[in-house]
C-alpha positions in Angstrom: 0.1 20.5 -22.2 2.8 18.2 -20.7 1.4 19.1 -17.0 -0.3 16.6 -15.0 -3.9 17.0 -14.5 -5.3 18.3 -11.5 -6.0 16.4 -8.6 -9.8 17.1 -8.8 -9.9 15.9 -12.1 -8.0 12.9 -11.0 -10.6 12.2 -8.4 -13.4 13.1 -11.2 -12.0 10.8 -13.7 -11.7 7.2 -11.3 -15.5 8.4 -10.1 -16.5 8.7 -13.5 -14.6 6.4 -15.9 -15.7 3.4 -17.2 -12.8 2.3 -19.5 -10.0 2.5 -17.4 -12.1 0.7 -14.2 -12.7 -1.8 -15.8 -9.8 -2.6 -18.1 -7.7 -2.5 -14.8 -10.7 -5.0 -13.3 -10.3 -7.2 -15.9 -6.7 -7.5 -15.5 -6.3 -8.2 -12.1 -9.5 -11.1 -12.2 -7.3 -13.0 -14.6 -3.6 -13.8 -12.9 -2.0 -15.1 -15.8 -3.0 -11.7 -17.4 -1.6 -9.7 -14.7 1.2 -12.2 -14.3 2.4 -11.3 -17.7 1.7 -7.1 -17.2 2.9 -7.3 -14.1 6.3 -8.3 -15.4 6.0 -6.3 -18.5 5.3 -2.9 -16.6 6.1 -3.3 -13.6 9.1 -5.7 -13.6 7.4 -7.8 -10.8 5.8 -10.8 -9.9 2.4 -10.4 -9.0 2.0 -14.0 -7.3 2.9 -12.3 -4.0 -0.3 -10.4 -4.1 -2.8 -12.9 -4.6 -0.6 -14.6 -2.0 -1.2 -11.0 -0.2 -5.0 -11.6 -0.4 -5.2 -15.0 0.3 -4.3 -14.1 3.9 -7.8 -12.6 4.5 -9.3 -16.0 4.8 -7.7 -16.3 8.0 -9.4 -13.9 9.8 -11.6 -14.6 12.8 -15.4 -14.1 12.5 -16.4 -10.8 13.0 -13.9 -8.6 12.3 -14.3 -5.7 11.3 -12.4 -5.3 7.6 -12.7 -2.0 5.3 -11.7 -2.3 1.9 -10.7 0.8 0.0 -10.7 1.4 -3.3 -12.0 -1.9 -3.4 -12.3 -1.6 -7.3 -14.4 -5.0 -8.7 -14.0 -6.7 -5.9 -10.5 -8.5 -6.2 -9.9 -9.1 -2.5 -13.1 -11.2 -2.6 -10.9 -14.0 -3.6 -9.6 -14.6 -0.6 -13.0 -14.5 1.6 -14.8 -17.7 2.5 -18.2 -17.5 2.5 -18.3 -18.9 6.0 -16.5 -16.0 7.4 -19.2 -13.6 8.1 -16.9 -10.7 8.7 -17.9 -7.7 9.0 -16.3 -6.1 5.8 -17.4 -3.2 3.8 -16.3 -2.7 0.5 -16.0 0.8 -0.5 -14.9 2.6 -3.7 -15.5 6.2 -5.7 -16.3 4.8 -8.6 -19.9 3.7 -8.9 -19.1 1.4 -11.5 -16.6 -0.4 -9.6 -18.8 -1.2 -6.3 -21.5 -2.8 -9.0 -18.9 -4.8 -10.4 -18.1 -5.5 -6.8 -21.5 -6.2 -6.0 -21.5 -9.6 -8.7 -18.4 -10.4 -7.8 -19.9 -10.9 -4.1 -22.5 -12.6 -5.6 -20.8 -14.7 -7.6 -19.1 -15.5 -4.7 -21.5 -16.3 -2.7 -20.5 -14.3 -0.4 -23.7 -11.9 1.2 -22.8 -10.2 3.9 -20.5 -7.5 2.5 -21.6 -4.0 2.7 -20.9 -1.4 0.3 -20.4 2.3 0.1 -19.1 4.7 -1.8 -16.5 6.6 -0.8 -13.8 9.3 -0.8 -11.0 7.2 1.1 -9.4 11.2 1.5 -12.8 11.8 3.4 -14.1 9.0 4.4 -17.9 8.9 6.1 -16.6 6.4 8.8 -16.6 7.4 12.7 -12.7 7.1 13.8 -11.2 4.0 15.6 -14.5 2.0 13.8 -12.0 -1.1 11.9 -10.2 -4.1 13.3 -8.3 -4.0 9.8 -7.8 -1.7 6.2 -6.8 -3.0 3.6 -6.4 -0.7 0.3 -4.8 -3.1 -3.2 -2.9 -1.0 -5.9 -4.8 2.4 -5.2 -2.9 3.8 -3.7 -0.9 5.8 -6.9 -4.1 6.5 -7.9 -4.8 8.6 -5.1 -4.5 12.7 -5.9 -3.2 12.7 -2.2 -1.3 9.7 -0.7 -0.3 10.3 2.4 -3.9 12.3 3.4 -5.1 8.7 2.1 -3.1 7.3 4.9 -3.8 9.3 7.4 -8.0 9.1 6.5 -7.2 5.2 6.9 -5.2 5.1 9.9 -7.9 7.6 11.3 -10.3 4.6 11.0 -8.5 1.9 12.7 -9.2 1.2 15.8 -6.1 1.0 18.3 -4.3 -2.0 17.8 -5.6 -2.2 14.0 -4.1 -2.9 10.9 -3.8 -1.2 8.0 -2.3 -3.5 4.6 -1.7 -3.0 1.0 0.3 -3.0 -2.1 1.0 0.2 -4.5 3.4 1.0 -7.3 5.7 3.3 -5.9 8.2 5.8 -8.6 11.9 5.5 -8.5 11.8 1.8 -9.0 13.8 1.7 -12.4 13.6 3.8 -15.3 11.5 1.7 -17.8 8.7 1.9 -14.6 9.1 5.6 -13.6 8.6 5.6 -17.7 5.3 4.0 -17.5 4.2 6.2 -14.2 4.7 9.3 -15.9 3.1 8.2 -18.9 0.0 6.9 -16.7 -0.1 10.3 -14.9 -0.1 11.7 -18.2 -2.8 10.1 -19.0 -4.7 11.1 -16.0 -5.1 7.8 -14.4 -2.2 8.0 -12.1 -1.6 10.7 -9.0 1.7 11.9 -8.0 2.8 8.5 -6.1 5.1 8.0 -3.8 8.7 6.6 -3.7 9.6 3.4 -1.3 10.9 6.0 1.3 8.3 8.2 1.5 5.8 5.5 1.2 7.3 4.3 4.6 7.5 8.0 6.1 4.2 8.5 5.8 2.9 5.2 7.2 5.1 6.8 9.9 3.8 10.3 10.2 0.1 9.2 10.1 0.8 8.1 13.5 1.6 4.1 12.9 4.2 1.9 14.1 5.5 -1.3 13.5 5.7 -0.5 9.7 6.8 -3.1 7.2 7.5 -1.7 3.8 9.2 -3.7 0.8 9.2 -3.6 -3.1 9.5 -6.1 -5.7 10.1 -3.9 -9.0 7.8 -0.7 -8.6 5.0 -2.7 -6.6 5.7 -2.3 -3.3 3.8 -4.5 -0.7 3.1 -2.6 3.5 1.8 -3.4 6.5 1.6 -1.2 10.0 -0.4 -0.9 13.1 -2.3 1.5 15.4 -0.8 1.8 18.2 -2.7 0.5 21.4 -3.9 3.2 23.9 -1.8 3.6 26.8 
């Protein structure tokens, strides 16, 4: 059958997968590999991805951050051991969490908390985090708008959501790769750039900034401050 896998199957695939998860993690951890694949597959310059991660070094002491899906800890390269943030790295995959824990230890960052979590049903209270980062994971979620709503829910008033994702309708070649990944059971339905912008606004977030480089989109939005 050429139908996409059911959404529960997609969630279970990422929860239990080793091959896809570790292959992706290896690629993003090696910038030269990510650069080549980014140009070849997605028509994007991945240097912007790593620059966005590097901005995490600017966060002040005590900032409460949710990183989901944390994968193998690619965002940790933007952290400084002396920052001591309240940083929760969450992922659906136990394999990725173990890799992330090893990465944090390798970088000497000992204040990160780890949690196994489904982004569509986060086990956190509302208005708990100052920032939520979600790097290159939204296109893997069964229901991206629901995931965005959950991430918005756990942001405090004035908090920020920031991330990146592969988007649909970015070009014929890129759309063929998206379709292949969907048929392979590792991509969800995904969003176009316009749908991403709409989903952010529909979740109650404001000051949205959505831009695209090839098939990779970067986005940010804020939780309105309390009246």
